mmCIF file as Biopython writes it, N, C-alpha, C and O atoms, coordinates in Angstrom:
data_model
#
loop_
_atom_site.group_PDB
_atom_site.id
_atom_site.type_symbol
_atom_site.label_atom_id
_atom_site.label_alt_id
_atom_site.label_comp_id
_atom_site.label_asym_id
_atom_site.label_entity_id
_atom_site.label_seq_id
_atom_site.pdbx_PDB_ins_code
_atom_site.Cartn_x
_atom_site.Cartn_y
_atom_site.Cartn_z
_atom_site.occupancy
_atom_site.B_iso_or_equiv
_atom_site.auth_seq_id
_atom_site.auth_asym_id
_atom_site.pdbx_PDB_model_num
ATOM 1   N N  . MET A ? 1  ? 30.163 3.406   3.145  1.0 0.0 1  A 1 
ATOM 2   C CA . MET A ? 1  ? 28.568 3.227   3.406  1.0 0.0 1  A 1 
ATOM 3   C C  . MET A ? 1  ? 28.052 3.297   4.808  1.0 0.0 1  A 1 
ATOM 4   O O  . MET A ? 1  ? 28.266 2.471   5.695  1.0 0.0 1  A 1 
ATOM 5   N N  . ASN A ? 2  ? 27.224 4.579   4.906  1.0 0.0 2  A 1 
ATOM 6   C CA . ASN A ? 2  ? 27.005 4.618   6.236  1.0 0.0 2  A 1 
ATOM 7   C C  . ASN A ? 2  ? 25.746 3.563   6.797  1.0 0.0 2  A 1 
ATOM 8   O O  . ASN A ? 2  ? 25.036 2.810   6.131  1.0 0.0 2  A 1 
ATOM 9   N N  . LYS A ? 3  ? 25.755 3.783   8.104  1.0 0.0 3  A 1 
ATOM 10  C CA . LYS A ? 3  ? 25.175 2.474   8.841  1.0 0.0 3  A 1 
ATOM 11  C C  . LYS A ? 3  ? 23.447 2.729   8.408  1.0 0.0 3  A 1 
ATOM 12  O O  . LYS A ? 3  ? 22.861 1.649   8.333  1.0 0.0 3  A 1 
ATOM 13  N N  . VAL A ? 4  ? 22.696 3.752   8.165  1.0 0.0 4  A 1 
ATOM 14  C CA . VAL A ? 4  ? 21.608 3.642   7.733  1.0 0.0 4  A 1 
ATOM 15  C C  . VAL A ? 4  ? 21.275 2.840   6.419  1.0 0.0 4  A 1 
ATOM 16  O O  . VAL A ? 4  ? 20.409 1.966   6.368  1.0 0.0 4  A 1 
ATOM 17  N N  . ARG A ? 5  ? 22.056 3.235   5.368  1.0 0.0 5  A 1 
ATOM 18  C CA . ARG A ? 5  ? 22.272 2.451   4.343  1.0 0.0 5  A 1 
ATOM 19  C C  . ARG A ? 5  ? 22.487 1.117   4.375  1.0 0.0 5  A 1 
ATOM 20  O O  . ARG A ? 5  ? 21.937 0.419   3.524  1.0 0.0 5  A 1 
ATOM 21  N N  . ILE A ? 6  ? 23.194 0.625   5.207  1.0 0.0 6  A 1 
ATOM 22  C CA . ILE A ? 6  ? 23.514 -0.920  5.500  1.0 0.0 6  A 1 
ATOM 23  C C  . ILE A ? 6  ? 22.136 -1.590  6.147  1.0 0.0 6  A 1 
ATOM 24  O O  . ILE A ? 6  ? 21.605 -2.662  5.859  1.0 0.0 6  A 1 
ATOM 25  N N  . ILE A ? 7  ? 21.872 -0.919  6.799  1.0 0.0 7  A 1 
ATOM 26  C CA . ILE A ? 7  ? 20.532 -1.206  7.327  1.0 0.0 7  A 1 
ATOM 27  C C  . ILE A ? 7  ? 19.467 -1.479  6.460  1.0 0.0 7  A 1 
ATOM 28  O O  . ILE A ? 7  ? 18.826 -2.528  6.513  1.0 0.0 7  A 1 
ATOM 29  N N  . TRP A ? 8  ? 19.243 -0.525  5.618  1.0 0.0 8  A 1 
ATOM 30  C CA . TRP A ? 8  ? 18.155 -0.695  4.454  1.0 0.0 8  A 1 
ATOM 31  C C  . TRP A ? 8  ? 18.652 -1.922  3.588  1.0 0.0 8  A 1 
ATOM 32  O O  . TRP A ? 8  ? 17.897 -2.860  3.334  1.0 0.0 8  A 1 
ATOM 33  N N  . LYS A ? 9  ? 19.780 -1.877  3.208  1.0 0.0 9  A 1 
ATOM 34  C CA . LYS A ? 9  ? 20.237 -2.788  2.504  1.0 0.0 9  A 1 
ATOM 35  C C  . LYS A ? 9  ? 20.173 -4.575  2.906  1.0 0.0 9  A 1 
ATOM 36  O O  . LYS A ? 9  ? 19.795 -5.571  2.289  1.0 0.0 9  A 1 
ATOM 37  N N  . LEU A ? 10 ? 20.842 -4.292  4.460  1.0 0.0 10 A 1 
ATOM 38  C CA . LEU A ? 10 ? 20.338 -5.699  4.754  1.0 0.0 10 A 1 
ATOM 39  C C  . LEU A ? 10 ? 18.836 -6.346  4.828  1.0 0.0 10 A 1 
ATOM 40  O O  . LEU A ? 10 ? 18.564 -7.492  4.471  1.0 0.0 10 A 1 
ATOM 41  N N  . ILE A ? 11 ? 18.017 -5.495  5.302  1.0 0.0 11 A 1 
ATOM 42  C CA . ILE A ? 11 ? 16.529 -5.675  5.534  1.0 0.0 11 A 1 
ATOM 43  C C  . ILE A ? 11 ? 16.056 -5.593  3.975  1.0 0.0 11 A 1 
ATOM 44  O O  . ILE A ? 11 ? 14.970 -6.111  3.717  1.0 0.0 11 A 1 
ATOM 45  N N  . GLU A ? 12 ? 16.598 -5.141  3.195  1.0 0.0 12 A 1 
ATOM 46  C CA . GLU A ? 12 ? 16.016 -5.087  1.496  1.0 0.0 12 A 1 
ATOM 47  C C  . GLU A ? 12 ? 16.426 -6.671  1.024  1.0 0.0 12 A 1 
ATOM 48  O O  . GLU A ? 12 ? 15.692 -7.406  0.364  1.0 0.0 12 A 1 
ATOM 49  N N  . ASP A ? 13 ? 17.636 -6.972  1.475  1.0 0.0 13 A 1 
ATOM 50  C CA . ASP A ? 13 ? 18.072 -8.331  0.859  1.0 0.0 13 A 1 
ATOM 51  C C  . ASP A ? 13 ? 17.388 -9.571  1.379  1.0 0.0 13 A 1 
ATOM 52  O O  . ASP A ? 13 ? 17.247 -10.681 0.867  1.0 0.0 13 A 1 
ATOM 53  N N  . TYR A ? 14 ? 16.992 -9.060  2.575  1.0 0.0 14 A 1 
ATOM 54  C CA . TYR A ? 14 ? 16.214 -9.964  3.441  1.0 0.0 14 A 1 
ATOM 55  C C  . TYR A ? 14 ? 14.946 -10.784 2.749  1.0 0.0 14 A 1 
ATOM 56  O O  . TYR A ? 14 ? 14.546 -11.945 2.655  1.0 0.0 14 A 1 
ATOM 57  N N  . PHE A ? 15 ? 14.533 -9.334  2.290  1.0 0.0 15 A 1 
ATOM 58  C CA . PHE A ? 15 ? 12.966 -9.306  1.764  1.0 0.0 15 A 1 
ATOM 59  C C  . PHE A ? 15 ? 13.181 -9.619  0.200  1.0 0.0 15 A 1 
ATOM 60  O O  . PHE A ? 15 ? 12.272 -9.365  -0.591 1.0 0.0 15 A 1 
ATOM 61  N N  . ASP A ? 16 ? 14.359 -10.156 -0.218 1.0 0.0 16 A 1 
ATOM 62  C CA . ASP A ? 16 ? 14.256 -10.066 -1.670 1.0 0.0 16 A 1 
ATOM 63  C C  . ASP A ? 16 ? 14.222 -9.156  -2.359 1.0 0.0 16 A 1 
ATOM 64  O O  . ASP A ? 16 ? 13.533 -9.334  -3.363 1.0 0.0 16 A 1 
ATOM 65  N N  . GLY A ? 17 ? 14.795 -7.972  -2.243 1.0 0.0 17 A 1 
ATOM 66  C CA . GLY A ? 17 ? 14.868 -6.797  -2.924 1.0 0.0 17 A 1 
ATOM 67  C C  . GLY A ? 17 ? 13.244 -5.951  -2.859 1.0 0.0 17 A 1 
ATOM 68  O O  . GLY A ? 17 ? 12.917 -5.105  -3.692 1.0 0.0 17 A 1 
ATOM 69  N N  . ASP A ? 18 ? 12.520 -6.314  -1.905 1.0 0.0 18 A 1 
ATOM 70  C CA . ASP A ? 18 ? 10.823 -5.726  -2.058 1.0 0.0 18 A 1 
ATOM 71  C C  . ASP A ? 18 ? 11.086 -4.563  -1.071 1.0 0.0 18 A 1 
ATOM 72  O O  . ASP A ? 18 ? 11.094 -4.775  0.142  1.0 0.0 18 A 1 
ATOM 73  N N  . THR A ? 19 ? 11.287 -3.408  -1.563 1.0 0.0 19 A 1 
ATOM 74  C CA . THR A ? 19 ? 11.364 -2.176  -1.107 1.0 0.0 19 A 1 
ATOM 75  C C  . THR A ? 19 ? 10.109 -1.783  -0.100 1.0 0.0 19 A 1 
ATOM 76  O O  . THR A ? 19 ? 10.225 -1.301  1.027  1.0 0.0 19 A 1 
ATOM 77  N N  . ASP A ? 20 ? 8.868  -2.114  -0.800 1.0 0.0 20 A 1 
ATOM 78  C CA . ASP A ? 20 ? 7.648  -1.959  0.209  1.0 0.0 20 A 1 
ATOM 79  C C  . ASP A ? 20 ? 7.746  -2.510  1.601  1.0 0.0 20 A 1 
ATOM 80  O O  . ASP A ? 20 ? 7.377  -1.956  2.637  1.0 0.0 20 A 1 
ATOM 81  N N  . LYS A ? 21 ? 8.362  -3.816  1.446  1.0 0.0 21 A 1 
ATOM 82  C CA . LYS A ? 21 ? 8.300  -4.717  2.865  1.0 0.0 21 A 1 
ATOM 83  C C  . LYS A ? 21 ? 9.379  -4.147  3.487  1.0 0.0 21 A 1 
ATOM 84  O O  . LYS A ? 21 ? 9.391  -4.120  4.717  1.0 0.0 21 A 1 
ATOM 85  N N  . THR A ? 22 ? 10.122 -3.769  2.971  1.0 0.0 22 A 1 
ATOM 86  C CA . THR A ? 22 ? 11.436 -3.439  3.594  1.0 0.0 22 A 1 
ATOM 87  C C  . THR A ? 22 ? 11.251 -2.008  4.519  1.0 0.0 22 A 1 
ATOM 88  O O  . THR A ? 22 ? 11.635 -1.833  5.675  1.0 0.0 22 A 1 
ATOM 89  N N  . PHE A ? 23 ? 10.520 -1.022  3.606  1.0 0.0 23 A 1 
ATOM 90  C CA . PHE A ? 23 ? 9.743  0.126   4.419  1.0 0.0 23 A 1 
ATOM 91  C C  . PHE A ? 23 ? 8.804  -0.078  5.177  1.0 0.0 23 A 1 
ATOM 92  O O  . PHE A ? 23 ? 8.556  0.847   5.951  1.0 0.0 23 A 1 
ATOM 93  N N  . LEU A ? 24 ? 8.041  -1.169  5.251  1.0 0.0 24 A 1 
ATOM 94  C CA . LEU A ? 24 ? 6.894  -1.616  6.320  1.0 0.0 24 A 1 
ATOM 95  C C  . LEU A ? 24 ? 7.762  -1.969  7.609  1.0 0.0 24 A 1 
ATOM 96  O O  . LEU A ? 24 ? 7.595  -1.623  8.779  1.0 0.0 24 A 1 
ATOM 97  N N  . TRP A ? 25 ? 8.701  -2.732  7.050  1.0 0.0 25 A 1 
ATOM 98  C CA . TRP A ? 25 ? 9.413  -3.434  8.477  1.0 0.0 25 A 1 
ATOM 99  C C  . TRP A ? 25 ? 10.126 -2.041  9.251  1.0 0.0 25 A 1 
ATOM 100 O O  . TRP A ? 25 ? 10.015 -1.931  10.472 1.0 0.0 25 A 1 
ATOM 101 N N  . LEU A ? 26 ? 10.829 -1.042  8.476  1.0 0.0 26 A 1 
ATOM 102 C CA . LEU A ? 26 ? 11.073 -0.296  9.246  1.0 0.0 26 A 1 
ATOM 103 C C  . LEU A ? 26 ? 10.363 0.812   10.087 1.0 0.0 26 A 1 
ATOM 104 O O  . LEU A ? 26 ? 10.822 1.453   11.032 1.0 0.0 26 A 1 
ATOM 105 N N  . THR A ? 27 ? 9.055  0.881   9.475  1.0 0.0 27 A 1 
ATOM 106 C CA . THR A ? 27 ? 8.240  1.556   10.092 1.0 0.0 27 A 1 
ATOM 107 C C  . THR A ? 27 ? 7.096  1.280   10.910 1.0 0.0 27 A 1 
ATOM 108 O O  . THR A ? 27 ? 6.215  2.087   11.208 1.0 0.0 27 A 1 
ATOM 109 N N  . THR A ? 28 ? 7.183  0.015   11.268 1.0 0.0 28 A 1 
ATOM 110 C CA . THR A ? 28 ? 6.252  -0.628  11.933 1.0 0.0 28 A 1 
ATOM 111 C C  . THR A ? 28 ? 6.836  -1.006  13.484 1.0 0.0 28 A 1 
ATOM 112 O O  . THR A ? 28 ? 7.803  -1.726  13.730 1.0 0.0 28 A 1 
ATOM 113 N N  . ASP A ? 29 ? 6.171  -0.474  14.219 1.0 0.0 29 A 1 
ATOM 114 C CA . ASP A ? 29 ? 6.409  -1.137  15.998 1.0 0.0 29 A 1 
ATOM 115 C C  . ASP A ? 29 ? 6.927  -2.494  16.206 1.0 0.0 29 A 1 
ATOM 116 O O  . ASP A ? 29 ? 6.157  -3.454  16.225 1.0 0.0 29 A 1 
ATOM 117 N N  . ASN A ? 30 ? 8.083  -2.611  16.349 1.0 0.0 30 A 1 
ATOM 118 C CA . ASN A ? 30 ? 8.476  -3.924  16.702 1.0 0.0 30 A 1 
ATOM 119 C C  . ASN A ? 30 ? 8.335  -4.480  18.010 1.0 0.0 30 A 1 
ATOM 120 O O  . ASN A ? 30 ? 8.916  -3.797  18.853 1.0 0.0 30 A 1 
ATOM 121 N N  . PRO A ? 31 ? 7.763  -5.482  18.457 1.0 0.0 31 A 1 
ATOM 122 C CA . PRO A ? 31 ? 7.887  -5.933  19.899 1.0 0.0 31 A 1 
ATOM 123 C C  . PRO A ? 31 ? 9.206  -6.272  20.564 1.0 0.0 31 A 1 
ATOM 124 O O  . PRO A ? 31 ? 9.559  -6.090  21.729 1.0 0.0 31 A 1 
ATOM 125 N N  . ILE A ? 32 ? 9.967  -6.913  19.344 1.0 0.0 32 A 1 
ATOM 126 C CA . ILE A ? 32 ? 11.156 -7.263  20.020 1.0 0.0 32 A 1 
ATOM 127 C C  . ILE A ? 32 ? 12.021 -5.975  19.992 1.0 0.0 32 A 1 
ATOM 128 O O  . ILE A ? 32 ? 13.023 -6.083  20.698 1.0 0.0 32 A 1 
ATOM 129 N N  . LEU A ? 33 ? 11.923 -5.095  19.523 1.0 0.0 33 A 1 
ATOM 130 C CA . LEU A ? 33 ? 12.623 -3.592  20.085 1.0 0.0 33 A 1 
ATOM 131 C C  . LEU A ? 33 ? 11.846 -3.008  21.149 1.0 0.0 33 A 1 
ATOM 132 O O  . LEU A ? 33 ? 12.137 -1.815  21.223 1.0 0.0 33 A 1 
ATOM 133 N N  . GLY A ? 34 ? 11.023 -3.322  21.965 1.0 0.0 34 A 1 
ATOM 134 C CA . GLY A ? 34 ? 10.305 -2.623  22.753 1.0 0.0 34 A 1 
ATOM 135 C C  . GLY A ? 34 ? 9.243  -1.719  22.366 1.0 0.0 34 A 1 
ATOM 136 O O  . GLY A ? 34 ? 8.962  -0.686  22.973 1.0 0.0 34 A 1 
ATOM 137 N N  . ASN A ? 35 ? 8.610  -2.197  21.227 1.0 0.0 35 A 1 
ATOM 138 C CA . ASN A ? 35 ? 7.382  -1.580  20.558 1.0 0.0 35 A 1 
ATOM 139 C C  . ASN A ? 35 ? 7.814  -0.434  20.179 1.0 0.0 35 A 1 
ATOM 140 O O  . ASN A ? 35 ? 7.079  0.543   20.323 1.0 0.0 35 A 1 
ATOM 141 N N  . VAL A ? 36 ? 9.085  -0.297  19.617 1.0 0.0 36 A 1 
ATOM 142 C CA . VAL A ? 36 ? 9.518  0.809   18.677 1.0 0.0 36 A 1 
ATOM 143 C C  . VAL A ? 36 ? 9.802  0.573   17.303 1.0 0.0 36 A 1 
ATOM 144 O O  . VAL A ? 36 ? 10.436 -0.417  16.936 1.0 0.0 36 A 1 
ATOM 145 N N  . CYS A ? 37 ? 9.320  1.515   16.459 1.0 0.0 37 A 1 
ATOM 146 C CA . CYS A ? 37 ? 9.743  1.266   15.079 1.0 0.0 37 A 1 
ATOM 147 C C  . CYS A ? 37 ? 11.298 0.987   14.918 1.0 0.0 37 A 1 
ATOM 148 O O  . CYS A ? 37 ? 12.072 1.271   15.832 1.0 0.0 37 A 1 
ATOM 149 N N  . PRO A ? 38 ? 11.686 0.480   13.846 1.0 0.0 38 A 1 
ATOM 150 C CA . PRO A ? 38 ? 13.477 0.619   13.359 1.0 0.0 38 A 1 
ATOM 151 C C  . PRO A ? 38 ? 13.629 2.452   13.487 1.0 0.0 38 A 1 
ATOM 152 O O  . PRO A ? 38 ? 14.256 3.187   14.250 1.0 0.0 38 A 1 
ATOM 153 N N  . LEU A ? 39 ? 12.851 2.653   12.503 1.0 0.0 39 A 1 
ATOM 154 C CA . LEU A ? 39 ? 12.938 4.104   11.949 1.0 0.0 39 A 1 
ATOM 155 C C  . LEU A ? 39 ? 13.262 5.043   13.095 1.0 0.0 39 A 1 
ATOM 156 O O  . LEU A ? 39 ? 14.222 5.805   12.984 1.0 0.0 39 A 1 
ATOM 157 N N  . SER A ? 40 ? 12.599 5.033   14.067 1.0 0.0 40 A 1 
ATOM 158 C CA . SER A ? 40 ? 12.429 5.750   15.424 1.0 0.0 40 A 1 
ATOM 159 C C  . SER A ? 40 ? 13.988 5.600   16.009 1.0 0.0 40 A 1 
ATOM 160 O O  . SER A ? 40 ? 14.785 6.525   16.160 1.0 0.0 40 A 1 
ATOM 161 N N  . MET A ? 41 ? 14.187 4.306   16.271 1.0 0.0 41 A 1 
ATOM 162 C CA . MET A ? 41 ? 15.931 4.046   16.741 1.0 0.0 41 A 1 
ATOM 163 C C  . MET A ? 41 ? 16.878 4.753   15.733 1.0 0.0 41 A 1 
ATOM 164 O O  . MET A ? 41 ? 17.936 5.203   16.171 1.0 0.0 41 A 1 
ATOM 165 N N  . ILE A ? 42 ? 16.564 4.890   14.360 1.0 0.0 42 A 1 
ATOM 166 C CA . ILE A ? 42 ? 17.384 5.448   13.871 1.0 0.0 42 A 1 
ATOM 167 C C  . ILE A ? 42 ? 17.654 7.373   13.830 1.0 0.0 42 A 1 
ATOM 168 O O  . ILE A ? 42 ? 18.629 8.123   13.775 1.0 0.0 42 A 1 
ATOM 169 N N  . LEU A ? 43 ? 16.395 7.495   13.884 1.0 0.0 43 A 1 
ATOM 170 C CA . LEU A ? 43 ? 15.993 8.806   14.081 1.0 0.0 43 A 1 
ATOM 171 C C  . LEU A ? 43 ? 16.697 9.212   15.555 1.0 0.0 43 A 1 
ATOM 172 O O  . LEU A ? 43 ? 17.038 10.389  15.669 1.0 0.0 43 A 1 
ATOM 173 N N  . CYS A ? 44 ? 16.853 8.620   16.299 1.0 0.0 44 A 1 
ATOM 174 C CA . CYS A ? 44 ? 17.229 8.478   17.954 1.0 0.0 44 A 1 
ATOM 175 C C  . CYS A ? 44 ? 18.647 8.531   17.980 1.0 0.0 44 A 1 
ATOM 176 O O  . CYS A ? 44 ? 19.182 9.010   18.980 1.0 0.0 44 A 1 
ATOM 177 N N  . GLY A ? 45 ? 19.507 8.016   16.812 1.0 0.0 45 A 1 
ATOM 178 C CA . GLY A ? 45 ? 20.883 7.872   16.916 1.0 0.0 45 A 1 
ATOM 179 C C  . GLY A ? 45 ? 21.014 6.762   17.712 1.0 0.0 45 A 1 
ATOM 180 O O  . GLY A ? 45 ? 21.918 6.731   18.547 1.0 0.0 45 A 1 
ATOM 181 N N  . ARG A ? 46 ? 20.093 5.658   17.553 1.0 0.0 46 A 1 
ATOM 182 C CA . ARG A ? 46 ? 20.355 4.620   17.944 1.0 0.0 46 A 1 
ATOM 183 C C  . ARG A ? 46 ? 20.701 3.183   16.903 1.0 0.0 46 A 1 
ATOM 184 O O  . ARG A ? 46 ? 20.521 2.014   17.242 1.0 0.0 46 A 1 
ATOM 185 N N  . GLU A ? 47 ? 21.159 3.598   15.768 1.0 0.0 47 A 1 
ATOM 186 C CA . GLU A ? 47 ? 21.329 2.806   14.610 1.0 0.0 47 A 1 
ATOM 187 C C  . GLU A ? 47 ? 22.352 1.865   14.673 1.0 0.0 47 A 1 
ATOM 188 O O  . GLU A ? 47 ? 22.346 0.969   13.830 1.0 0.0 47 A 1 
ATOM 189 N N  . ASP A ? 48 ? 23.426 1.908   15.705 1.0 0.0 48 A 1 
ATOM 190 C CA . ASP A ? 48 ? 24.409 0.761   16.089 1.0 0.0 48 A 1 
ATOM 191 C C  . ASP A ? 48 ? 23.661 -0.351  16.664 1.0 0.0 48 A 1 
ATOM 192 O O  . ASP A ? 48 ? 23.867 -1.497  16.265 1.0 0.0 48 A 1 
ATOM 193 N N  . LYS A ? 49 ? 22.689 -0.056  17.699 1.0 0.0 49 A 1 
ATOM 194 C CA . LYS A ? 49 ? 22.236 -0.939  18.592 1.0 0.0 49 A 1 
ATOM 195 C C  . LYS A ? 49 ? 21.139 -1.796  17.383 1.0 0.0 49 A 1 
ATOM 196 O O  . LYS A ? 49 ? 20.953 -3.013  17.413 1.0 0.0 49 A 1 
ATOM 197 N N  . LEU A ? 50 ? 20.584 -0.970  16.495 1.0 0.0 50 A 1 
ATOM 198 C CA . LEU A ? 50 ? 19.415 -1.681  15.464 1.0 0.0 50 A 1 
ATOM 199 C C  . LEU A ? 50 ? 20.388 -2.404  14.589 1.0 0.0 50 A 1 
ATOM 200 O O  . LEU A ? 50 ? 20.079 -3.555  14.281 1.0 0.0 50 A 1 
ATOM 201 N N  . LEU A ? 51 ? 21.725 -1.824  14.056 1.0 0.0 51 A 1 
ATOM 202 C CA . LEU A ? 51 ? 22.613 -2.593  13.219 1.0 0.0 51 A 1 
ATOM 203 C C  . LEU A ? 51 ? 22.864 -4.085  13.975 1.0 0.0 51 A 1 
ATOM 204 O O  . LEU A ? 51 ? 22.675 -5.194  13.475 1.0 0.0 51 A 1 
ATOM 205 N N  . LYS A ? 52 ? 23.242 -3.838  15.033 1.0 0.0 52 A 1 
ATOM 206 C CA . LYS A ? 52 ? 23.583 -5.214  15.809 1.0 0.0 52 A 1 
ATOM 207 C C  . LYS A ? 52 ? 22.418 -6.237  15.914 1.0 0.0 52 A 1 
ATOM 208 O O  . LYS A ? 52 ? 22.499 -7.437  15.650 1.0 0.0 52 A 1 
ATOM 209 N N  . PHE A ? 53 ? 21.447 -5.640  16.293 1.0 0.0 53 A 1 
ATOM 210 C CA . PHE A ? 53 ? 20.271 -6.375  16.385 1.0 0.0 53 A 1 
ATOM 211 C C  . PHE A ? 53 ? 20.031 -7.179  15.048 1.0 0.0 53 A 1 
ATOM 212 O O  . PHE A ? 53 ? 20.018 -8.407  14.964 1.0 0.0 53 A 1 
ATOM 213 N N  . ILE A ? 54 ? 19.832 -6.227  13.953 1.0 0.0 54 A 1 
ATOM 214 C CA . ILE A ? 54 ? 19.561 -7.153  12.794 1.0 0.0 54 A 1 
ATOM 215 C C  . ILE A ? 54 ? 20.647 -8.190  12.542 1.0 0.0 54 A 1 
ATOM 216 O O  . ILE A ? 54 ? 20.351 -9.378  12.409 1.0 0.0 54 A 1 
ATOM 217 N N  . LYS A ? 55 ? 21.720 -7.815  12.484 1.0 0.0 55 A 1 
ATOM 218 C CA . LYS A ? 55 ? 22.804 -8.872  12.192 1.0 0.0 55 A 1 
ATOM 219 C C  . LYS A ? 55 ? 22.639 -10.033 13.077 1.0 0.0 55 A 1 
ATOM 220 O O  . LYS A ? 55 ? 22.555 -11.178 12.633 1.0 0.0 55 A 1 
ATOM 221 N N  . LEU A ? 56 ? 22.602 -9.808  14.047 1.0 0.0 56 A 1 
ATOM 222 C CA . LEU A ? 56 ? 22.339 -10.882 14.865 1.0 0.0 56 A 1 
ATOM 223 C C  . LEU A ? 56 ? 20.865 -11.913 14.806 1.0 0.0 56 A 1 
ATOM 224 O O  . LEU A ? 56 ? 20.856 -13.040 15.303 1.0 0.0 56 A 1 
ATOM 225 N N  . GLN A ? 57 ? 19.616 -11.272 14.084 1.0 0.0 57 A 1 
ATOM 226 C CA . GLN A ? 57 ? 18.574 -11.911 13.557 1.0 0.0 57 A 1 
ATOM 227 C C  . GLN A ? 57 ? 18.877 -12.515 12.488 1.0 0.0 57 A 1 
ATOM 228 O O  . GLN A ? 57 ? 18.489 -13.678 12.379 1.0 0.0 57 A 1 
ATOM 229 N N  . LEU A ? 58 ? 19.591 -11.952 11.485 1.0 0.0 58 A 1 
ATOM 230 C CA . LEU A ? 58 ? 20.001 -12.565 10.256 1.0 0.0 58 A 1 
ATOM 231 C C  . LEU A ? 58 ? 20.719 -13.709 10.563 1.0 0.0 58 A 1 
ATOM 232 O O  . LEU A ? 58 ? 20.402 -14.806 10.101 1.0 0.0 58 A 1 
ATOM 233 N N  . GLU A ? 59 ? 21.771 -13.523 11.390 1.0 0.0 59 A 1 
ATOM 234 C CA . GLU A ? 59 ? 22.674 -14.855 11.685 1.0 0.0 59 A 1 
ATOM 235 C C  . GLU A ? 59 ? 21.905 -15.968 12.238 1.0 0.0 59 A 1 
ATOM 236 O O  . GLU A ? 59 ? 22.190 -17.087 11.811 1.0 0.0 59 A 1 
ATOM 237 N N  . GLU A ? 60 ? 20.976 -15.858 13.117 1.0 0.0 60 A 1 
ATOM 238 C CA . GLU A ? 60 ? 20.259 -16.717 13.778 1.0 0.0 60 A 1 
ATOM 239 C C  . GLU A ? 60 ? 18.979 -17.435 13.015 1.0 0.0 60 A 1 
ATOM 240 O O  . GLU A ? 60 ? 18.371 -18.456 13.339 1.0 0.0 60 A 1 
ATOM 241 N N  . ASN A ? 61 ? 18.755 -16.426 11.734 1.0 0.0 61 A 1 
ATOM 242 C CA . ASN A ? 61 ? 17.941 -17.119 10.837 1.0 0.0 61 A 1 
ATOM 243 C C  . ASN A ? 61 ? 18.644 -17.986 9.852  1.0 0.0 61 A 1 
ATOM 244 O O  . ASN A ? 61 ? 17.981 -18.906 9.374  1.0 0.0 61 A 1 
ATOM 245 N N  . ILE A ? 62 ? 19.888 -17.840 9.470  1.0 0.0 62 A 1 
ATOM 246 C CA . ILE A ? 62 ? 20.747 -18.550 8.820  1.0 0.0 62 A 1 
ATOM 247 C C  . ILE A ? 62 ? 20.876 -19.997 9.334  1.0 0.0 62 A 1 
ATOM 248 O O  . ILE A ? 62 ? 20.836 -20.983 8.598  1.0 0.0 62 A 1 
ATOM 249 N N  . ARG A ? 63 ? 21.055 -20.030 10.844 1.0 0.0 63 A 1 
ATOM 250 C CA . ARG A ? 63 ? 21.564 -21.252 11.223 1.0 0.0 63 A 1 
ATOM 251 C C  . ARG A ? 63 ? 20.247 -22.129 11.635 1.0 0.0 63 A 1 
ATOM 252 O O  . ARG A ? 63 ? 20.417 -23.247 12.120 1.0 0.0 63 A 1 
ATOM 253 N N  . GLU A ? 64 ? 19.038 -21.649 11.451 1.0 0.0 64 A 1 
ATOM 254 C CA . GLU A ? 64 ? 17.997 -22.452 11.643 1.0 0.0 64 A 1 
ATOM 255 C C  . GLU A ? 64 ? 17.441 -23.165 10.418 1.0 0.0 64 A 1 
ATOM 256 O O  . GLU A ? 64 ? 16.477 -23.922 10.529 1.0 0.0 64 A 1 
#
């Protein structure tokens, strides 16, 4: 599975399968990412950094 599909699946799972919320998250500027939308990061070839960020955030969310 390529990294973009992994990113989509992780976010979709987080939103309990809601594809609208997943799409919105991917296309909205994120202040934690420097006011860049995750989709822009993917298009610029920064999916590794985005995937690392998502995994870290999900891990932190589980621990709380």
